[in-house]
MIVEX-744857 format. One line per 8 residues: their letters; for each residue x, y, z of N, C-alpha, C, O. Coordinates in pm, 1 decimal. Example, Ala and Ser with C-alpha at 12.3 -4.5 7.8 and 13.67 -1.06 7.14 Angstrom:
2
AS	1319.0:-569.0:780.0:1230.0:-450.0:780.0:1320.0:-330.0:780.0:1423.6:-331.9:846.5 | 1285.0:-225.0:708.0:1367.0:-106.0:714.0:1290.0:3.0:787.0:1340.9:113.8:803.9
END
This chain:
66
MAANRAIT	2728.3:-3782.2:5631.7:2823.4:-3726.1:5557.8:2769.3:-3768.0:5396.3:2734.9:-3882.6:5367.1 | 2769.1:-3672.3:5316.0:2705.0:-3651.8:5175.4:2794.7:-3786.5:5096.1:2912.0:-3818.5:5115.5 | 2704.9:-3842.2:5012.9:2771.6:-3966.5:4929.6:2863.2:-3903.6:4849.5:2962.2:-3976.2:4840.7 | 2876.6:-3800.2:4785.7:2972.0:-3725.8:4696.6:3078.8:-3649.3:4734.5:3154.5:-3594.5:4654.4 | 3089.0:-3642.8:4868.0:3199.3:-3566.9:4919.3:3326.7:-3620.1:4906.2:3352.0:-3736.6:4936.8 | 3420.0:-3530.8:4856.5:3553.9:-3592.4:4834.0:3661.9:-3529.6:4950.5:3658.0:-3416.2:4998.4 | 3750.6:-3628.5:4978.3:3862.3:-3582.0:5068.2:3988.6:-3598.7:5013.1:4008.7:-3664.7:4911.2 | 4084.9:-3534.2:5084.7:4219.2:-3540.3:5031.3:4300.4:-3598.6:5147.3:4271.3:-3567.1:5262.7
VRVSEARL	4410.4:-3690.2:5118.2:4493.1:-3761.5:5222.8:4628.1:-3740.5:5159.2:4633.5:-3722.8:5037.5 | 4737.3:-3741.2:5232.5:4848.0:-3753.9:5203.9:4934.8:-3883.0:5207.9:4974.7:-3912.1:5320.6 | 4967.5:-3956.5:5118.0:5026.2:-4058.7:5123.4:5161.5:-4061.9:5046.2:5165.6:-4021.3:4930.1 | 5271.9:-4109.5:5109.2:5382.4:-4113.7:5000.6:5383.2:-4200.1:4881.8:5336.8:-4314.1:4882.7 | 5430.2:-4150.5:4791.7:5416.9:-4201.3:4627.6:5474.2:-4346.4:4634.3:5420.5:-4438.2:4572.3 | 5585.7:-4364.0:4711.9:5641.0:-4485.7:4706.3:5553.6:-4590.6:4779.1:5542.2:-4708.3:4744.9 | 5503.6:-4540.6:4867.0:5414.8:-4643.9:4951.8:5292.2:-4686.6:4876.1:5248.9:-4801.7:4882.4 | 5226.3:-4572.1:4789.9:5121.5:-4623.8:4718.9:5147.0:-4681.4:4608.1:5053.7:-4740.6:4553.8
RKLMRARR	5267.3:-4680.6:4549.4:5292.8:-4758.3:4423.4:5316.6:-4892.4:4433.5:5294.4:-4977.0:4346.9 | 5379.7:-4914.9:4583.6:5414.6:-5054.3:4647.7:5275.2:-5115.6:4649.5:5255.5:-5219.2:4586.1 | 5187.2:-5063.1:4711.6:5061.7:-5131.1:4723.4:4979.1:-5135.1:4611.5:4882.5:-5211.0:4619.1 | 4995.1:-5069.0:4506.6:4929.2:-5092.1:4385.7:5012.6:-5194.8:4304.7:4950.7:-5271.0:4230.4 | 5141.0:-5202.9:4312.1:5194.6:-5325.5:4242.2:5152.8:-5460.6:4315.3:5115.1:-5560.4:4253.7 | 5163.4:-5452.7:4447.6:5117.2:-5580.8:4527.9:4986.2:-5613.2:4491.3:4976.4:-5730.3:4454.4 | 4891.4:-5554.8:4489.3:4755.0:-5557.8:4474.0:4715.9:-5557.1:4312.9:4598.0:-5572.3:4281.0 | 4807.6:-5540.9:4223.5:4803.3:-5548.8:4088.5:4684.2:-5456.1:4014.8:4617.4:-5497.5:3920.1
VATQSELI	4670.8:-5332.1:4071.5:4567.4:-5246.4:4051.2:4635.1:-5144.8:3952.7:4754.7:-5116.3:3957.0 | 4548.6:-5095.9:3867.5:4628.8:-4988.9:3768.6:4600.0:-4833.8:3813.1:4662.0:-4738.2:3766.5 | 4500.6:-4825.0:3906.4:4473.8:-4681.7:3929.9:4463.6:-4671.4:4109.1:4428.5:-4759.2:4188.0 | 4508.1:-4530.4:4136.2:4474.7:-4524.7:4291.8:4329.6:-4554.4:4309.1:4303.0:-4652.4:4378.8 | 4231.5:-4486.4:4257.4:4090.3:-4511.0:4287.2:4066.1:-4634.7:4286.2:3984.4:-4673.0:4369.8 | 4114.3:-4715.8:4213.1:4103.7:-4874.7:4217.8:4160.2:-4928.5:4331.0:4103.2:-5024.2:4383.5 | 4254.4:-4888.1:4375.0:4314.4:-4926.3:4499.0:4245.8:-4875.8:4625.9:4232.7:-4955.1:4719.1 | 4205.6:-4763.1:4636.1:4122.0:-4697.9:4759.1:3995.7:-4779.1:4748.5:3957.9:-4820.9:4857.9
NTLLAEEE	3915.6:-4814.8:4639.4:3785.4:-4856.0:4659.5:3803.5:-4994.3:4698.2:3722.4:-5036.6:4780.5 | 3903.9:-5083.7:4651.1:3937.5:-5209.3:4694.8:3950.8:-5191.7:4836.9:3861.7:-5240.2:4906.6 | 4042.9:-5133.2:4890.8:4077.3:-5136.4:5035.7:3946.2:-5101.0:5128.5:3919.4:-5162.8:5231.5 | 3875.8:-5002.0:5081.0:3769.1:-4970.4:5143.5:3640.7:-5084.3:5164.5:3573.2:-5088.1:5267.3 | 3623.9:-5161.6:5065.3:3555.4:-5268.6:5025.9:3593.5:-5359.4:5137.0:3517.1:-5389.8:5228.6 | 3714.9:-5400.7:5124.2:3764.7:-5520.5:5225.8:3760.5:-5470.7:5383.9:3744.7:-5543.7:5481.7 | 3778.0:-5335.2:5382.9:3748.1:-5284.9:5546.6:3583.5:-5313.9:5559.3:3543.6:-5374.6:5658.7 | 3511.8:-5280.3:5481.7:3373.5:-5277.2:5498.2:3317.8:-5428.3:5539.6:3237.2:-5459.3:5627.4
ERLRSHAV	3378.8:-5498.1:5459.1:3362.8:-5636.6:5466.0:3389.0:-5716.0:5593.1:3309.3:-5792.8:5647.0 | 3545.5:-5678.5:5644.1:3590.2:-5695.3:5786.0:3497.9:-5640.4:5910.9:3487.4:-5703.0:6016.4 | 3441.3:-5531.9:5888.3:3346.4:-5486.1:6003.4:3244.1:-5558.5:5982.0:3200.3:-5607.1:6086.3 | 3182.2:-5588.6:5881.0:3052.9:-5709.2:5886.3:3048.7:-5828.4:5915.8:2946.7:-5891.3:5943.7 | 3204.4:-5886.2:5910.5:3226.0:-6007.8:5967.7:3246.5:-6027.7:6094.2:3217.4:-6130.2:6155.8 | 3309.9:-5906.7:6147.7:3323.4:-5877.0:6319.1:3198.2:-5859.3:6367.4:3183.5:-5915.4:6475.9 | 3094.3:-5797.4:6324.0:2955.1:-5794.8:6353.9:2904.2:-5927.4:6386.0:2865.3:-5964.7:6496.7 | 2908.6:-6002.2:6266.2:2836.2:-6123.0:6290.6:2894.9:-6218.1:6409.3:2823.5:-6282.0:6486.6
LRETARTA	3050.4:-6216.1:6410.6:3106.1:-6302.2:6501.0:3056.3:-6241.6:6649.5:3037.2:-6317.5:6744.5 | 3038.0:-6101.3:6658.4:3013.9:-6074.8:6790.8:2867.1:-6116.7:6829.7:2834.4:-6164.6:6938.3 | 2785.6:-6091.0:6725.0:2663.1:-6167.4:6737.0:2639.4:-6308.2:6767.5:2555.9:-6351.2:6847.1 | 2730.7:-6383.5:6688.2:2716.3:-6527.4:6710.9:2784.8:-6551.7:6855.5:2757.4:-6651.8:6921.8 | 2856.9:-6473.5:6890.4:2944.1:-6494.9:7038.4:2818.5:-6497.7:7128.0:2801.9:-6595.8:7200.5 | 2737.6:-6406.5:7128.0:2632.3:-6392.3:7208.3:2540.1:-6527.4:7226.2:2501.5:-6564.8:7336.9 | 2512.2:-6590.3:7113.7:2389.5:-6668.7:7097.5:2455.1:-6821.6:7092.5:2387.7:-6915.0:7135.9 | 2564.3:-6840.9:7048.2:2598.7:-6975.1:7015.1:2671.8:-7046.5:7169.3:2740.9:-6987.8:7252.6
RAREVDDR	2633.6:-7169.5:7168.3:2678.1:-7250.8:7273.3:2831.9:-7307.6:7225.3:2860.8:-7317.4:7106.1 | 2916.6:-7340.1:7323.9:3061.6:-7415.3:7321.7:3048.8:-7517.9:7213.8:3120.8:-7516.5:7114.0 | 2941.6:-7620.7:7238.9:2939.8:-7726.8:7175.6:2895.6:-7709.6:6997.1:2921.3:-7792.8:6910.1 | 2831.6:-7592.3:6980.0:2797.1:-7551.0:6855.8:2912.9:-7505.8:6749.6:2911.9:-7527.6:6628.5 | 3015.3:-7435.6:6827.0:3130.7:-7383.8:6754.4:3222.3:-7486.2:6692.9:3280.9:-7565.0:6767.2 | 3237.3:-7490.2:6574.2:3354.1:-7575.3:6528.3:3492.8:-7501.8:6514.9:3514.5:-7433.0:6415.1 | 3589.4:-7516.1:6617.1:3690.5:-7426.1:6636.9:3806.1:-7473.6:6521.6:3922.2:-7433.0:6528.1 | 3764.7:-7552.6:6429.9:3867.3:-7587.9:6327.2:3859.6:-7480.5:6205.5:3941.7:-7462.6:6115.6
LL	3735.9:-7414.5:6230.0:3681.9:-7310.0:6122.8:3767.7:-7183.4:6166.5:3804.6:-7105.7:6078.5 | 3801.5:-7159.4:6302.9:3833.0:-7021.8:6331.0:3976.8:-7010.7:6317.3:4032.5:-6902.5:6336.0
END
């Protein structure tokens, strides 16, 4: 997909404003970029966890951190 391609989505204004207030962001663009960045980080974290799960032994995992 091209990096500069734009998309259009329908979201109720009330839902959008509620999220913007909760996140304390001023613009829709800022909200969307924040949500996308968080999702990308979540996906990276899950990939690391999956990779770790294949290599770590039970005694090496500190379950207090999970």
